[in-house]
N, C-alpha and C positions, 0 to 999 in steps of 0.2 A: 277453318274447312281446308286449312294443308293438311296433306299426308303429311307424316312426321317423318324428318330428315329427308324428304325428298326436294325441299327447293336449295336449287343455286344460283348463283350471283356473275357478274363478272362484269370486265369492266375494260373497256380498249380508249384505246388514246390514239391518233393521225391526226401530224400533221400536215392534210392539207385537206379542203371542204367536199372535196370530190371522194378522199379514200374510203367512206365507205361502200357508195355504191361502186365505186369501180371493183371492191374481193367481191361484190356480190351480183351483178351483172344479169345472172341468171336468174336469179331470183325476185326481184327488188320488193316486189309487191305478190302477197300470202295471199292469189283470191283462183280460184275457178278459171284458168284457159277450157277454149276452146273457139272462139268468136275471132273474124278479121280487127276488131279494134283491140280487144286480149290479148294475141300477138304480135300487136303492135309497141304495148308498152317493153315486149321484152330487144322490138327495134332499135326505139328512137333516143332510150336513152345513151345505148351503144354509141349513136352519132354525136351527137353533146359530149360525152364522155373525153370521144376521139380528137373532137375538134376544140377540146379546152387543152386536153395533152401535147394536142399536136403544135397550139399557140405557144403554150409554155416550156415545148420543146421539154417535155418530159417522155415522150411516145418513146416507150425501147420499142425492141425486134417483139419482146415473146408478149408482152401488153397486147400487141399491134393483128399478131396473129392471134391469140386468145380471142381478142373481140372485134377480129376481121370474118374470126370462126361464128362467133352470133348473127355476124351481120346478116353471111351466104344463105343459114340455114332459118332466120327470120326473111329473107327474102324467097327462099322457095314454097315455105309453108305460109307465105302471103296467096301466092301466085292460086293457090287452093280455092283461094274466097272470090278469086279476080273472074269479074262474067264479062263472054265472046263484044262485049260494045267496048271494054274497056275499064269502067268502073268497075268499083270494090263494094260491098254491102258484107253484113258481121257475117253472113254462116253461106254466102256465095251464091250457086248457082240453086241452092234449095228455094233465096227468095225471091220473089219474081224482079224484082225492079236491083238496079246500083245503088249504092249511098250513097245524097251528095257530098255529105261531111265528111265519111269518113275517105272517101275518094282524094278529097283534099287531102285529107292528115297523107296520105298512105303516100302520093304524089310529091312532098312539099321532105318526106321523111328520105324517098328512094332518091330524089333530086340531087341533096347531103349526102347521102352515104355510095352514090357515083367517083366519091375522089379514095375510095377505100379500099371495095370493091366494083365486078362487074356486073352493072344493070341493061340489059335490053332497052337502047334509045326508045325501041316503040313501045313495048308496053309505057311505061312513062307520056309518051304524044299520046297516047291512045286514053289513056284519061287525063290527060287537059283537053283533048276533043272533043270528049264528052263534057268535059266542064262548062264547057265555051257555049256548048250547044244548048246548056240548061242557064244560059243566064238570061235573066228578062231583059225587057226594053226599060224598062226604071236600071237596066247598070245592075241589080239584083240575081240573088239565084235563085233558082224553084227548088224548094226542098223534095225530093227525089227518094223513095225507099222510107224506111223503119228509118227516123233515128230515136236511138235510145235519152242518147247526154240530153235530160231534161230544161237546164239553163240553155242550150244550145237552139232549144224550141222558140225561142226568145218573147214569148205570155206579151204584154202588156208591151213589147218590143219590136215584135210582128216579127220581121224576117230580115233584121234587121243586125244580129248575132252570125247566122249563119252563112252572111253577106259577107263580116267581117272578121270571121275566121277564113276563110276562102281565099279573101284580100292577101290577108296578110300570107297565109300557105304558101300562094303566086306567090308575096314578094321576097318570102325565105327562098325558094325556088329558083331565086335569078333573073327574076320578071323586074323589068322597069315600073314607074309612078308611070311613063306615055306610055305602057303598048295598051294596047288600044284591050283589050278585057280589066286590066285595071283602069284605067281611064276613065272607064264608065260603071267598075263598081267602085271606087272614088266617090264617080259623083249619085253613083246613091248613098254613101251616107256620109257624105254633108251635109244635110239638111236632114239629118235626123240628129242631127251631136245637139239641139236644147230640147228636144224629146224624147232619147235618149233616159230610161223610168232605172231599171237596173244597175245597179254597180258593181254588177257581170260584163255586162252587157256595154258601159263607159271605162271599163277595165280595158276590155279585150277590143274597141276600137284607138283606147290612145296608145298600145300598140300598132296595131291599123295605121293609124299616121304617123308616128312614131318612125315603122319601117319608111311609108311613104315620103317621107323627110319632109314633114310637111310641120313642123315647130310653135306655128304659131293654132294649131289645134291640137295638136300633142299638148301643150304645155296648160292653152285652156280647161282640157279633160282633168291635166293630174290636180289644175285647181281647186275642183272638186272636187275629185277626189281625196284630195289630204282634206277638206276641213270633214269629211265622212270619215278618217283612219280612227284606230281605233288605237294611243295609247299606254303603255304601260312597261314600266321596269326597262325601260332602254329597246322596246320592241314596239315593232309598229305595222299595222297588215286592218284586214279588210274584214269585214261580217255581212251577208246575206240574211243572217239571220238578226230576228228582233231582238235587243236590248233587253229583256221583258221571259222571252222564251231561254237566254244564256245564263239559265241555276249553277248549273253543273262551278265550283270553282277549284276544285281539283287540280294538282298540277297532271293529274294522271288522266284525265277527259282529254279524250281527241275530236280535235274540231272537224266539223261541215267540210268534206273531203272539197266543196265549191269553194268554202272561202279561203282554202290552201290554194287552188287554181286560179281563182283572183288577183292574189295580193299578189300571186306568183305576176299575174301581167301588167299590173300595174311597175313591180320588177324589171319585168322587162322593159316595157314600157319609156322609164327613167334611163335604162342602160343603149338603148335602140336612138338616143337622141342625135343628130347630125354634132350638139357639142354635152358631154358631160361636164358637169359645172363641179366645184367637191362635196355644193351643197346636195348635188346629186344622189352623191357616192354615202356623204350622210346618211342621207334617209335610207339610203339602200341598207349600208349595214346594217340600220333596224328590223326591216324587211328579212336581212341573209337574217338577225337572231332571232323571229319568231319563228324561219323559217326550217329553220333546223330544229327546231325544240318541237319538229308535228311531225319530222324522221324518225320513221320505227327503225327496228333494231337491221337493219339491209340494208339500209339508207335510201330506201326509196318513202313513200307515201299511205296511205290505206284506199288510194281507188286508184286508175289508171293513168285518168288524163290531170289527175293534181302530178301522179308524181310524171311524167310527163313535161310538163308546164313549167313544173317546177325543180327539175334537175336540169330542164334549159335554160333556166333563167338564172339558179347560182352556179353554175357552169359559166355561165354568161361576166357575173360578177369574179367568179372567183381566177380567170381571166383578168379582165382590166387592174383584179388588185394582188398579181402573182407577184413578187418577192423572192430572190433566190440569195438574199441576208440573211444571218438569223438563223440561233438553233434555241431551243429552251429541254428542265428537265422537268419532270410529273414527277410526285410523287407519289402516296396513296397511302394509306397509314388509320390503324386502327389505337383504341387502347387495350386492344387485348393482345396488341406484340405481332399481330401483320404491319406486313414493310414492302412496299415492291416502288420500284423506279423505275421508268418511260426513260429514255434518251431523244428525242426528235432534232432531226438536224436535214438541212434539205435533200441528200442522200439518201436518208428514208423516210420521207416525211409521207408517201403513199402508201407506204404498207402505215397498216393497220395492226395495233401490238395491243397482246390482250391477254389478262391476264382471268384465276379463280379468284372470286371472293370464298374466305373458307368460314368466314364467322356469320352466316347468316341465321339468324337476326343482328344487325350489328350499327352500327355507327364507324363511315368512316372521313377522314381529312385529306381532300384533295387540294394540293400547293402544287403549282410553277412556278416558274424561274426560266426569264429569256426574253428573244429580242420575237419572235414570231406567232404565227398564230396553231392555236394549237387547239383540237376539238377531240373530248373526254365524252365518256356517254357509259351507262353503269343499266347492267340491262337483267332480269331475273324469270325464272321460270320454276312455277311452281305446279306440279300436278294436286286437283284437289277432291274432295272425298266427298260424300253423296251428300247433298244442301236435302235439307228437308223438306222444304217448300220454294216453289219457283213459281219468279215473277214475269210474265208475261205482257209486253207492248200489247197495248188490245184497246181499242175501240168500240163501243157496242155497236152493232148493225153496218158495222163495217169489214168487209169480210175481204180478205187479201184475196183473192179468187176471184170477186166480184167484176160483171160485165160494166163498163167505162156509162157511170152513167145510173147502174140500178145500185145503190149501196144491200140488197135484200137477196140478189144470187149468190151460193156458193158452191165449189165442187171440190172433190176429193180424189188427189193420183194413187196411185197405187205403185208402189215399186217393188220391184223382186229381186229379195239379193240371196247370193249359194254363198254359204261359208264353204271356204273352200280345207282351213287349219283350225283346226280342232282348238280351243285355249279353255285350259281349265278356268275358274273361277270367274269366269268374264263378267265384267260390270258393266252399267248399264250404259249406252252412248248417248248424247244426243246430239235433238236437229235443231238446226240454226238456217232460219229463212228470215231473208236481209235483202235491202235493196244497194246491186252493184255501184254504183256512186253515190250511197252515203249508206257503211256499215254500220251506223251507229242506232239507226233505224233498222232493228230488227226484234226477232223472237223468236226461243226459246225453251226447248218441252226435252228431256231426259228420253230412252225410248231401252224399255225395256228388253234381255232379253240379243239376239242379236239385229238391230233394227228391223226386224219385221213392219212395223208401220212407218210412216214419217209424218206426211201430214195428217192422218188424218184426223190429228189432237189440234193444230197449228190454223185453226183457221181463223183468227183476228190478230189484227197488226197496226201496229199505228195506219192512222189518217192518213198520214203524211205520203205517203205509200201510194194511195191512192191517183198521186197523181204523176206517178213515174209513166214510164211504158209498158209496152205488155209482153211477161218474162221468159227466164226459159226453167226448165230445172234443170241441176245440175246435183249428181250423187258424191260425196267423199267415199272413199274406198276405206276400209276400216287400218286405225293408225294404231301403234303399242300406245301411245299416249298423247294426251290434251295441248296442241301447241305443235305437234307434227304435221310435214308436209306432205300429204300425198297425194298420188294421182289421184287426178278426175276429168271424166267423160261423161261428152253434153246424153242425155237421156231422152227428154224430151221438150219440147217447146210448142203450147197450142198459139193456136193461130189470130187472137186476139185477148188481148186481158193490158187492164189497167198501170201494171207493173211490171219493171224491170226485177225480178231477185233469183233470189238461188239460195240448192237446199246444202249442208252438207250434217253429213253424220260421222263421229265415229267411237270407237269405242275403247274408253281406257281399263285398263289391265292390270290389276294385284294380284299377285299372289299372294 
């Protein structure tokens, strides 16, 4: 079901683990933007890339100017989501209260960004004061505001994941384990170690105690995690999903974003220990091998938090294993006569070299010779023909817009679009409703005409989505082809519903 002659494929080669992310700092994640968390996915990775380049002495004036431009812009945008009390929330003052988790996320990023751009210290201090005000007598933190991140809510682990995240944020921002807030927070986390049930919580706790230089507790958690690791083909990762539910064996199947995030936290814990051993680096290399295979074509990942945490971990690993020695030659050829040669050296290691593959479909052989790290990636683009059948992830009596606790209440959202430019032979567009933190959980349906109806027929979706937070709706403007990166604008946000999703609509055009 591919339009004849429309398939495009490219091969890219870079000599640096962070090369692809560096080239695509402004669009690491192809998801809607329009809230306080989504803006930070354009901010935080830039900080980590700058730190990496600075540590490895690869930060050129040109790269610094471009990167700091992104930081200044992100800083100004983020202030739109600030509350008068110094906290931050997904939609700023449109929300009644600030968000504890998001405020901690913003603070740690702002503090680290101060090394590269000007930030008002009063803004940072106001956020820290607000967080301290919401620290409970137990040392944990009160969950204030709407928390969209499902696994940060804790589930059976209660308030521990949120407390661990905020504690790690304080430590990343330069606080010491002896400081009042951190000391009390660690006192909340320590008793929770034996009872931490989820892998996500265990990984986050391991990273937090590693930052706190608590070697004993860090090692205990890493030992538990090591026993639950999934090892295959020289790769190591962790998964929240039961092995019985991981049915796809396709190399193209996408991981659950939380699996990327928790695996990255384990990597951060390994590399943040006071003494990183050769054994730690060996384990880390297996984790990196898995993480790099999950990256999208732009160097990011599927969602926001997996992109932020994974790039932070990869940057830390790249800095520890950086070498100024060696070069390599990469050759790509086919039986049909295609041939391309790439030279990788220390001088051009950050450059992403790319070439079009002219024989599609086809088989290509990639050969590398030399003594340095080389990352090779193949990408393809395939506009599809009309599909006679449609598969929607659904479950009887479970509706994506039902009120939490009642699976029989549904609703319909009417979205009005105005066509500004008439196009000949406009083909049906498609609507995709998906969980922002797990894009694989989705429902898709075609739209006749110019998408005059959107949600009327997507009324059911996977029951997993019913565990998410309240939704917001976002609509994509028309794009000339499937896979383009259209602009997005927030449209409507209901006040109460159990999931967090976005709606995308695009209309391919064939003349």
